[in-house]
N, C-alpha and C positions, 0 to 999 in steps of 0.2 A: 619671135624674138620681137614684131611689133609690137604687140604687145606689151612686151618686156619694157619698149621704148615709152609706152606711157601712162602716164603719174595724176597727169594734170590733167588741162580742161580738150586736148586735142583729141578730136576723130582719127581713126585708123585710115582716112581718105585724105585728111590733112599731113600724119605722119609719112604713109606713102611719098604723098608730092614733096616736101621736105626731105626725103629721103635720095630721090631722085634728082632734083634740083643740086644736094650737096654731092653726088658724085658727078656729075657733068662737074661742079666747080671744082671739086678737085683735081677729075683728070684732066680741064682746060688748065688750073695751077701745074704740074707737070711736064706739060706739052713743050715747053721753049727747052726743055731739058736732052730734048733726043732731036738728034740733028734728023733721022729719018722718020718717016709716019709709020712706016709698018713698025716702026719699036717704041713710038709713040704707042699703037694699037695695041701692042701686045703688052706694054706698059697696064695697061686700061683692062685687057680682058684679065690679065694678073689678081689688081685689084679688086673684078667681076668673083671670079672666082673666090676670092682671101674673102668677098664676105656672101658667098653665097653661104647654102646651107650641109655641104657636104664637111663630113668630121674629119676628111685627110687633105691636107692642102700641097700634097705632092705634083710633082710635076707631071705624073698622065692625067692625074685628076683636072690638074685645071689646063694638060691639053683638052681635058673630053668635054670639059666647060666650055671650051672656048670654040671648041667646034676643029681641032686640031687633030691632022691622024698620030700625031707623036707628042712628045715630049720638046723637041728641038727647039723650037721659035722661046717655049721657056726658060731650057736652058742658054739660049742665046743671049736671054734677058738679063740672066743674074751673071752668067757669065764671058760670053766674047765682048759683049755689046760694048760701046765706048760710051759711057753718059758717068758723071759725076756723084757716086751716092750723098756724100756730104753737102751736096748741094741738095737733093733731095730733106733731107734730112732737117736743112734751115726753112723747106718749104713748111715741115711739117713741125715745124716749132712756131713759125709765124702765123699759120694755119690755128694755132693753138691758143695762140696770145688771143686772137682776132676774134675768138668766139671765150674761153675761159678766161682773160686775163681777170684779176683782180688785185687790188694795191696787196691785201694781206696774206695772199696767195703764201705756199710752203713748195722748196725744192726739195723733193724726196729721192735721195740718192742708195741703190740698192744694185745685188747683184742676182743675176741667177747662171743654173748652167744646162748646159745642152745636151746631154746622153748620147756617144758617138762609139761606133767600133774602129778600129783601128788606127795608125798615128799620121794618116795625111790632112786631114780634115783643119786646116790652119787652127793655130792656139791650142788644138788637143791634148791632151795629158792628162793622168793620174792626176786629181787632185780634188778639194773639196769645196760641195756643193751643198746648196739648203732643198736644192730642188730632189737631191734624191739622201739625203742627211749622212753623208759617207763619202769617203771617198773613191771614186771612181773615175772613169777615162770620159772624157766629159771636153766641151770648150766651156768659158765664163765669159760670159759677157756684162760690163756694168753700165745701168739705166740710170737715167732722170727722167723724173715722173712729175709735170706740174700738176700742183691739187687748188684749187680753190672752190669756193659754197659753190659754182656752177657745174664744175665733174674735175676730172682729171685724165690727165692723160699723157705718154711719153713724148719726150721736146728731145732726148740725147741720149747714146750709145756709143760702147767702145769694146770692141773687141780685147780679152787681157790674154797675153803673151806671155805665158811664163820664161823663165831663163833656159831651160831646153833649148826655148823655140830661137830665141833673139838671136843667142852666141853659136846657132846652125844658121851658117850663110845658106848654102845647097838650100836646106830645108826652107827658109824664107823664101829665096829664090822658087823654089819650084810652087811654094803656097801665094805666088805672087802679091809677097807683102813689102810695098812700096821701101826703097831704100831710105826714105826719112823715118820709119820708123825702129824704134829704140827699144828695149826695159825702160815700163813704167811700172809702178808701182798702182794697186787701187785705186789709194787714195789721192794719186797722182791723177789719175786718168778722173776722178771725181772733180778734183782742182780744176782739171783744163775745160769739161764740163762746168760749171760752175763758171767760168770764168768767159767762156762761149757769151750764158747766159748772159750776164751781166754787158758784155760789149754789143749784144742783141738791144742792150733795152727792154730785154722780160720784167715786168713789173712782179716783183716778190719780196717779201717781207723775213723769207724762214727757210732755213734747211735742217733738211733733219735726218737721218741715218741711221745707222746700227754702228757697232766698237768696232768694225773693218776700218769705218773713219771718220772716229771718232778724234784721235787724239793726232797733234801734229801739224802735216800742210793742208789739211783740210782747215782747221781751225783759222791756221793765221790769214789763210783765202779769207774768210767770214769776217774777220775782224777788219783787216785791212782795208774790206767793201763795207761797212757801214751794217752789215745784214747778221741779223740773231740767228741762231743757231741752237737747237737741242740734240745733241750728239750722243748715242751710245758709248760706255764705255766699260772695261771689265770690273769684277767684282774686288780684284786687289789694286782698283787705280788709286793713287794716295789726292785726295784735298788738304789744302789748307787755308784757312782766315784769315785774316788781319781786319783789325778794329771791331770787330763783332764781340757780343755778348751773347755766354761765351765763346772762348777760343773755337774753332773750329780745326781737329787737325788727324788725320787715318786713313786707312783705305775707306775705300767706298763702304762694303759691308761692316763693319766697324762700327764708321759715320749710322749708319741705319739701324744698329743693334743697341745704339743709345741712344736713342732720340726719345723723347716721352710721348705718353699717348696721345696727349694734345697735337703733338706738330705733325700728325697724321690725318688727312681728309679723303671721306670716299668722293670721287671725281667721276664723270664719264668720259673717256678717251673717244668716243664717239660713234656712230649708230656702226653695229658689225649685224652680220649674219640674222643673228638672234636677240639681236637688240639692243640695248646700250650698255659697252663692254665696260665696267665698272670697274675700280681698281680701290687701294688707300694707299692716298699718296704725299708725299712730305719734301717741301723744297727749304732748303736751308742758301739763301745768301752768304756768299765769301766773303765778296769785295769789291767795293766801287771803286773804277778806274776813269780816267777822265780821256776823253775819247783822242785829243789830241796828242796825245801818250803815243797813241798807236795807227794816227795821221788819218782816223777812220773822218769820214765826211761827215756825218751826222755828227754834231756836236753835244756836249754834254754829257754826263757820266753813265757808263755802263758797267749792268752788273755780272761778274763773274760766279756761277751756281752751281751747286748738284739738287737735280732732279731725281726723286726717287717714285717708283712704283713697286707697290707690293700685291702680289695676288690675292685674293679674297677666300679661294679656296685652298691652297697650300702656303700658304704667305711667302713664297721667293718671290725673289726681288729682282729690278731689272734697274741699275742705272746710271745717268748721261750726264754728262757737261753741260751746261747753259752758258749762253751769251748773252745779255737784253737789254732793252734799256731800263736805268733806271727807275724802278715804280711799277715796271710788270709784275703781273699778275701771275699766282701759281694756276687760275682758269688758263691764260691762255698760253702757256709753256704746256700742259696738260694735252689740251688744243692739238697745238703744235706735233708732240710725239705721236700725238692719235692718229695723226696722216699717214704714219707712217706704213698701216695696215693696208691705205689705199696700193701700194706699189704691189705690193703682192696680191691685192687684189686683180690688178692688170696685168701681173703673171699669168696669173692664172687664167681668166679670160682671154689673155693675146692667144696663151696656147691650147685652149681648147676652141676658142673658135675660131680664132684667126691663122692657126696653123705657126704661129709664131716658133717653134720648136721641129718643125715639117722641111727646114732647110736640108737639101741634098747636095749642094754645092760643096767644092772642099775650099775655095780661093778665099784669101781676106775680102776682097771685090763681090765674090757673093754672098760671104754671109754677111755684110754690110750692106747690099743692095736688094736682100732676100727682109733682114730683119726693120729696116727704112722703110718699104713698102707695107709692111704688116704695123710700122706705127701710122703709119698712114690713113689706113682702112680707120684704125682703132681711134685716131683722134676724129675719123669722120664721124665716130657713130656715135663718140662722147657729145659730140657738136648736136651730130642730130638728137639725141635722149636732149637734152639741156634744151635747145628750141623747141620741142617735139614740148614737153611739161609745160614751156611757159604761153602756147598757144592759146590766147583770147578765144575761148568757143563761140560759136558764129549765134546772134542774138534773133530769136524767130518770133515775130508778131503771135501775138496771144489772140484769137480769132475764136468769139463766143458763138453759139448756137441760136439763132434768133428764134424762140419761144413763142409758137402756135397762138399766146394768151396775149403775147404784143402787140400784135397786128389788130386793125379795128374791127372792130363789132360790128355784129349784123346790122345793127340800130346806123351804125356810122354809116356801113356801105350802099344803105338805102336811104339816106341821106342825100335830099338835092344842094 
C-alpha cells in the first residue's frame, strides 16, 4: 500500500513517517469524543485494524489485531459506548477540509448498499441498490464526498430509513433510532448534508449527483446558496428554453436526437482506471436568470442548461440539468460531471480496503459509528497520499572522486 501512495518525490521512509504522524494526529483529534480512556483506546485500536492488511474488518478480526481475547471491546465501542457519531463526522469533515480544500471543489452525492440478512438491522429492507444491481435485502447509506485536485474523501453520511421503518415505532425503538428521526427521502438527506457543509464553511463551488437527486429539493437548496450543479436526470425529463435561437423544448432524449453533428464535442471526463474517459458532449444553455430573483448571494446572471453525454462505443446518452454562472464553459461542466466517478471509487476502496460494509451491529448508533470511523481512516489515507506525493526529494551533495592525475607530479613533489 505504501508504494501505491508514492508517485512523487517522497521516499518510503518519508511516507512511513508521514503515515505514523498522521495516525497519531487523527487519534488525538478524536480523543475528546470519549469520556473514558479505555474507550478512546478501543477507538484507536479500531482505526489500526481498519488500516491493517486483514481483508475482513469484522469484530473478531479487529479484536485479534488489537490483542483482545474476543470482540467485546469492539462491540461496546460501536454499540454500548456513549459517544456522539455526529461529532466524529464533524471531525472527519474538518480534517478533510484542512488537507484537501480548494475553492473550486465539488461535493458529490451518491448512495451505496449494504447487503444484509434478516430484518432487524436498522433500515434493512428489500430495496434497489446499485451495489448489487437489483432489489435485494439491504441497508442504503447516502454519502457526500469532497473532491478537489488534491484528492477526495467522504465528509458526511446518513442511513436511509424506508417508510416501513419510520411507520413502525416498536421497530424504531428496538434499533435505538432517536425519537427525532422521521421519514426523509434520499434527496432530503442530501439537502441536509449540503446545508451542513455550507454552515460549516466548507469551500466548494459545485455539487454533482445522479438522477435520484437531480430534480426538486437539491436544486432549490443549491440555487439559494449560490452554488453550481450538474445533476443527472432521466431521459424523459422535460426541458424548455426562452430567448434562445432556436427555441428548445421537449424531453431530454428528443433534444439530444435533434442536435446537429456540430453541437457535439469529444472531451475527457477525467482519468479513470484505464486512462482518459472520453465521451461526446453537447451543452444547451436554456435561459439566463438574474441571481436576485432567487436570492442568490453571488450577483449577476446564472444559466440553466442541459448537458448531454454520449458514449463513443454504443451512442447511449446520459443527461444532466445544470446551473452555473453565465459564461461557464462546457469544459468546466464536463469536469464537474466527471467527478461523480470519484465517489464510486471511494465506495469500492472503502469496502475493499477499510471494511465499510463489514459492520456487524444492528443499531442506528452502531451503523453511524462504524461508518464514521471508516470515513476517518479513508480521510487520513487521502491526506497521506496527497502529502506523500508533494514531498520534495532530499537534496544530496554531488561528490566527485579525485583523479590521481589531479595530484602533484613527482617533479613538484621533490621540489624544494
